C-alpha positions, 0 to 999 in steps of 0.5 A: 847330118843334122836337119840344118846340115841337110837343109844347108846342103840342099840349098847349096845344090839348088844354087849350083843348079841355078848357076848351071842354067845361068851359064847357058841361059842365052841358048836354052829353050824351054824344052832344053830347060825341061830336059836338063831339069829332068836329068838333074832330078834323076841324077839327084835320085841316083846319087842320093846316098853317095858322097865324094872323098871330100865328104860333100854330096856326090851330086856336086860332081855331075853338076860341076862337070855339066858347068864345065861342058856348058861354059868352058867347052860350050856344048848343047843342052843334050850334052849338059843333060848327059853330063848330069847323068854320066855316072848314073848307070855305073853308080846306081843299079836302079838305072840301066841304059834302057831306062836312060833311053826311055827317059831321055831318048837315044842320043842321051843314052848313047852318050851316057853309054859311051861314058860308062864304057870308058869308066869301066876300063880296067883301073888296075892296068898300067898307063901304057896298057890303059892308053891302048884300051882307051884309044880302042874305046875312042874309036868305038864311040867316035860317032859322037864326039860329045862323049870324049868332050864330056869325059874331058870335062869329067877328068878336069873336075876330078883333077881340080878336086884331087887333093881329097884322094890318097897320095897313090891315087893322086899319082895314078890319076895325074899320070893318066891325065898327063899321058891320055887326057891332056893330049886328047884335049889338045887334039880337040883344040881345047887348049885352055883345058889341055894347059890346066890338065898339064899344070894339075898333072905336074902338081902331083907328078912333079911337085918340086918343079910345079912349086 
């Protein structure tokens, strides 16, 4: 990337971050904004060398997830911070759950740990086996429902950006979404999220019907 490209990308990241704060400005205290800024800085550092399949900087994904959490699900600053950090421990060996706890406290660390455990489920399993493991995982983290809600936001953004994946990956992720995540969104009363997940699943699983 040229210096101009890097400057343009950094400006786009800053713009997305400002939009995240604007979405939640009515409910964010000064302490909330400091927490979110700290989480953003750690996420930028952790994902600095990563890019998505689309080619864009990886940090756009956690910001997008945090925006869904803030605007479409309406969760608090703790959840927004955890959303920004949700892939940090899994993707960056420099950060551990203990580091997250020291930096952000026990609640954020517990949420990030739950999200990391869900992501670590065996990705080679078929959907029915994964569904069973997923249900067990939900039971182990059910003491904080925000883990599940942030995971739904994560999946929603992944489905919105699924076009950049290989066709076989698209089908696998869409199938998981149809059988695992859409029913979960329904159970939590997130009907617009459920409908969008179902529509996007159909786009990849049953493209002719979708069209």
